[in-house]
C-alpha positions in Angstrom: 43.9 59.9 47.9 40.9 58.0 46.6 39.7 59.3 43.2 36.1 60.3 43.0 33.9 58.9 40.2 31.5 60.7 38.0 28.0 61.5 39.2 24.7 60.8 37.5 22.3 63.6 36.6 19.6 63.9 39.2 15.9 64.7 38.8 14.7 68.2 38.0 14.7 70.7 40.8 11.3 72.3 41.6 10.8 75.6 43.2 9.0 75.7 46.5 8.6 79.5 46.9 6.1 81.5 44.9 7.5 85.0 45.4 11.2 84.3 45.3 12.9 82.3 42.5 15.7 81.3 44.9 13.6 79.0 47.1 14.5 75.5 45.8 13.4 72.1 47.2 16.2 70.2 48.7 17.0 66.9 47.0 18.6 65.1 49.9 20.5 61.9 49.2 20.5 62.4 45.5 23.8 61.9 43.6 25.7 65.0 42.5 25.0 66.1 38.9 28.5 67.3 38.1 29.1 65.7 34.6 32.8 65.3 35.0 34.8 62.3 36.2 37.7 64.5 37.3 37.0 66.7 40.3 39.2 69.6 41.3 41.6 67.0 42.8 43.1 69.4 45.3 46.1 67.3 46.0 47.3 67.8 42.4 49.1 71.0 41.2 47.7 71.2 37.6 44.1 71.6 36.6 42.7 68.3 35.1 43.2 68.2 31.4 40.7 67.2 28.8 37.4 68.6 27.6 34.7 68.3 30.3 32.2 70.5 28.6 32.3 72.9 31.6 33.7 76.4 32.0 37.1 76.1 33.7 38.4 78.8 36.1 41.6 79.0 38.1 43.1 81.9 40.0 45.9 82.1 42.6 46.6 85.1 44.9 49.1 85.6 47.7 47.4 85.9 51.1 50.3 86.0 53.5 53.7 84.8 54.6 55.1 82.8 57.4 53.9 80.1 59.8 51.2 82.2 61.5 49.5 83.1 58.2 49.8 79.5 57.0 48.2 78.1 60.1 45.4 80.6 60.1 44.6 80.0 56.4 44.9 76.2 56.5 42.5 76.0 59.4 40.0 78.4 57.8 39.9 76.8 54.4 39.1 73.4 55.8 36.2 74.9 57.8 34.5 76.6 54.8 36.2 79.9 55.7 36.3 81.1 52.0 32.5 80.7 51.7 31.6 81.9 55.1 33.7 85.0 54.9 32.2 85.8 51.5 28.7 86.0 52.9 27.4 82.4 52.8 26.0 80.2 55.6 27.2 76.6 55.5 25.3 73.9 57.4 26.3 70.2 57.5 23.8 67.6 56.7 23.3 64.3 58.5 25.7 65.2 61.3 28.5 66.6 59.1 30.7 68.8 61.2 32.2 72.2 60.5 35.4 70.8 59.2 35.2 69.3 55.7 35.2 65.5 55.3 35.2 63.7 52.0 31.7 62.4 51.2 29.9 64.8 53.6 27.0 66.9 52.3 26.3 70.5 53.1 23.7 73.2 52.5 25.3 76.4 51.4 23.0 79.4 51.6 23.2 83.0 50.4 20.6 85.7 51.1 19.8 88.6 48.8 17.3 90.7 50.6 14.1 88.6 50.9 15.5 86.0 48.5 17.5 83.0 49.5 19.7 80.8 47.3 20.2 77.2 48.6 23.1 75.3 47.2 23.3 71.6 48.2 26.8 70.2 47.7 28.9 67.2 48.4 32.7 67.3 49.3 34.4 65.0 46.7 38.0 65.4 47.7 40.1 66.7 50.6 43.8 67.4 51.0 45.5 68.2 54.3 49.3 68.2 54.2 52.0 70.3 55.8 52.1 72.6 52.7 48.8 72.1 51.0 45.2 72.2 52.4 41.8 72.4 50.8 39.0 70.6 49.3 36.7 70.2 46.2 33.0 69.9 46.2 30.4 68.9 43.6 26.9 70.3 43.2 23.8 68.3 44.1 20.4 68.5 42.4 18.7 71.7 43.4 21.9 73.7 43.0 21.6 76.7 40.6 24.5 75.4 38.5 26.3 72.1 37.7 29.9 71.6 38.4 32.7 71.5 40.9 34.7 74.1 42.9 37.9 73.8 44.9 39.4 76.1 47.5 43.2 75.4 48.2 45.8 77.1 50.3 49.5 76.3 49.8 52.8 77.6 50.8 56.1 77.8 49.0 59.6 77.0 50.4 60.2 80.8 51.0 57.1 80.9 53.3 54.7 82.6 50.9 51.1 81.5 51.5 48.7 81.5 48.5 45.0 80.8 47.9 43.9 79.1 44.7 40.3 79.0 43.5 39.4 76.4 40.9 36.0 75.7 39.3 34.3 73.8 36.5 30.9 75.3 35.9 27.9 74.4 33.6 24.2 75.1 33.5 22.1 72.9 35.7 20.9 69.9 33.7 17.3 70.3 34.5 14.8 72.8 36.0 14.1 76.4 35.9 17.6 77.6 36.8 18.9 76.6 33.4 17.4 79.6 31.5 19.0 82.1 33.8 22.5 80.6 33.6 24.0 83.7 32.0 22.9 85.8 35.0 24.3 83.2 37.4 27.7 83.6 35.7 27.7 87.3 36.5 27.0 86.6 40.1 29.7 84.0 40.1 32.3 86.6 39.1 31.2 88.9 41.9 31.6 86.1 44.5 34.9 85.1 43.1 36.3 88.5 43.9 35.1 88.0 47.5 36.7 84.5 47.7 40.1 85.8 46.7 40.0 88.3 49.6 38.4 86.0 52.1 41.5 84.6 53.8 43.6 87.7 53.9 45.0 88.4 57.3 42.8 90.6 59.4 39.5 89.3 58.0 38.6 87.9 61.4 36.8 84.8 62.4 34.4 82.9 60.2 30.9 84.3 60.2 27.6 82.5 59.6 
């Protein structure tokens, strides 16, 4: 698998909405502002070592057992199932399809009443093997935080299927999101709980 390189910091993001602090101007075709040269590397078992200056997180939960559960989870994770089943809308940019592809960019959106948070991201690595599937993405300018996140499903020889969530999170390097970073960390914890339940059997099809 090709190793992704570090991304430069992009220009400051500027709000476009007056009444809602979640309306952010898209910064299309800007480099990701994740300050680490080591993305989630979903093909690797361990989390990358070394001090990135970001907050690391990793959690694994069992989500099923057997071939049927594996096939369902593997297909869902590579189609943004964790995000979509957690309440996000995911739209590909520039012709990017529903299934993740390394290098493709997406607009991830979450609505909170009248407010909308738009999170531009780029997929930086994908793994798709008989026993391990998933991907990592890096944030683009305009995203509320800076960093990377990975969603992985994997199965053990006894047929146990598990989901691993990994992330490296820091404050956005520029813009008005930076002062509210502590609040964003609280929201991140809420969504992580949703992520860990997203691929459990019986959750149904992905929703937009």
